C-alpha positions, 0 to 999 in steps of 0.5 A: 402371185395369185392373178386376183389381184388383177381380177379385182384391179379389173372390177375396182376399174370397171365400176370407176365412174359407174351408176353404182358409186366410186368402187375404190376400196376392198378388203380381202377376207381370210380365204375360209379353209373348208378342208377340216384339215388344220395343216391346210390352214398355211394355204389359206393365210397365205394366199390371202396374205398374198393378194393383200400385199400384191394389191396395197401397191397398186394406185387407186385401190385401197386395200385393207391389210392382213391385220385388219381382215384376220380378226373375221378370220373363222367367223360368218360375215356379213358383207355389209357389216364388214364394209361398215366396220373397215370402211370399204366399198366392197368385199372378196370372200373365197372358200378353199378346198384341198382333197389331196392334191386338188383345189377347190375354190369358190370365189365372190366379189360383193359391193357392200354399199347395195349387198349386190354380187359382182363377180364370183367364180369356182375353179377345181384344179391341181395344186402343182397348177396353181399358176396357171390357175392364176391366168385362168382367172385373170382371163375369165375375169377380163373377158366377162366385164369387158376390161382393159388393163394399162401396160403398167398394171399388167406388168406389175400384177403379172410379176412372179417371184417363183415359177416352182409351186413347191418353193410357193407353197413353203413359203406361204408355210414360212410366213404363215409360222412367221405370223405367229411371232412365238420362238417356235413358230420363228424356227419353223418359219425358217426351217420353210423358208430354207426349203423354199430358197432351196427349191428356187435359190432365185426366190427374193421374197423367200430371203426376205421372210427368212430374214424377218424370222431370224430377226425377230428371234432376235428381237423378242430376246429368243436367241443371241442378237449376234446369231440371228441379226448377221444370218439376218442382214445376209438374207435381206441383202440377197433378195435386194440381190435378187431384186432391188425393187422389193419395198420388203427386202429394204424395209427388212434391212432398215430392221438390222440396222436399227436393232444391231448395227447402230447404223442410222443413216443407212436404216433412214436411207433404206426406209426412204427407199422402201417409202419411195418403192411402196409408199402404202406399205405400213412396215416401211413408216413403222420400222421408220418410225422405230429408227427414228426414235432410236435417234431421238427425233421424237416427232418425225416418229410420231407422224411415221408410226401414225401414217403407219396406222392410217394405212393399216388401222387395225395391226396390233403391233403398229398401234403399239408402236405409235403409243410407243412414241408418244410415252417416249415423247413423254405424252403419257396421256395420249399414250395412255390413250393409244395403249388402251386403243389397242388393247380393244383390239386384243386385251392379250396382246403382251407389250401393250400391257408393259407400255400402258404400265410404264406410262403409268408409272411415270405419272406417278399412277403406282398401282394402275402401273403395277397392275399392268405389268402383273397382266403382262406377266400373267399371259406370260408367266416365263416371259424374260420380257415379262420378269423385267418389266414387273421387277422394273415396276415394282423397283421404282413403285419401292418394292425393293425385295419383289423387284430382288425376287424378280432379278432372281428369277431372269439370273435362274432364267438365264441358266436354262435360256438365254436371256438379254443382259439388258433386262436385268440393267433395266431393273437396276436401274429401277433400283436406283443402283447405278453401277449395276445398271451400268454394268448389265448395260455395258453387257447388254452393249458387248452382247447387242441386245441393249435395243431389245428393250431400251431406246436409251436416249429418249427411254424415261426408265433411263433418266437417273442414269443420264447425268453420268458420264458412262451414259454419254460414252454409251450414247457415243458409241451406239452412235448416238448424238448426244 
């Protein structure tokens, strides 16, 4: 892992108690790719994210998440302005240029309170010397500032998950494509991460990346859950076999236990272990909240989602999940406020429009609800998720013909690609056609897609079905308390 980590911790410790003030928060801005080659974007993004992830594990230093800083990517930034917007005392900025197998890096740390240059350096090294470069940065920074790190800090920051530079590059490429959250991106991510573990079979982080790619392929309905989730579980368990202290891998296992295994006790156990290992890992709190939602423990879920937002206030998915938790707790006004806040970060974040639309519908604001679902479909015209959402909205507002047309579109789409059965159950529930709704819920139970959409124990969309004995039987088979 890049030893920029140690450099920044060192600088932070240097200023504790200094007359300039207490520097205890840093925003690591996305490395600027000065190569002019989009094929090297993975390197600038990957190094940035790796640095953030490492720093976030350290006490006494608050680090803004990748989602928080990503919105500044590609923009000229003023240190003082970014500092105010993100609420940090210092910013770390760097430029990276790759020329063949050579890396040029220029980096600086700026005190945003008085816009002063704390530290800066330039490096020119071979790409294969990426780990040696880490050590050089550490030595130069610590020598310049005459700093001392505790033995525990040195041990934690010196930890490397691979000694193979090529495997590391493949890992960065894999995570770069995973962050796209598209079917193509997730499949490319799997390709690169498989190359990483082939080059280093002990690379725990790469196995964890594979687990996340497979899980999201299933969760977003891109592939059959039975195809992807078992692979995700296998990869997460392999990561933990190599390194049981990896909070990310415990968190990845939570996702599988929640959305595929329906192992609620196991999901809670893995969540608590991940949070114990890294209390400031926002995704661990987020996915623990998601598991608690499925179990119907909504107030606990809201607390976990709020904690995740506190740790990662600019993450779209985390902000959306807090909105979802509020919606499922029937706190519709608070949910609408949270969804709107999320859309201020990105007006085109597709699933937020669906959540906002559902909240409007349950407040009998039908025109506003339909409009949000239409926006969702306009952003992604061929999305089964968006088709199902608008179909449900039309169904509950009495537009049965329009709902049926969208149902027909889903049926046609299913002839070309995998469409989770739960999407059709959603529309039939909105139409009040209980027998068809239960038929498709049963199919979604069999293909294990039921959790792709429905927090079925608490989702208001399925309220018309709750009094039916078939619904209680379904909850029982999902291992959910009734």
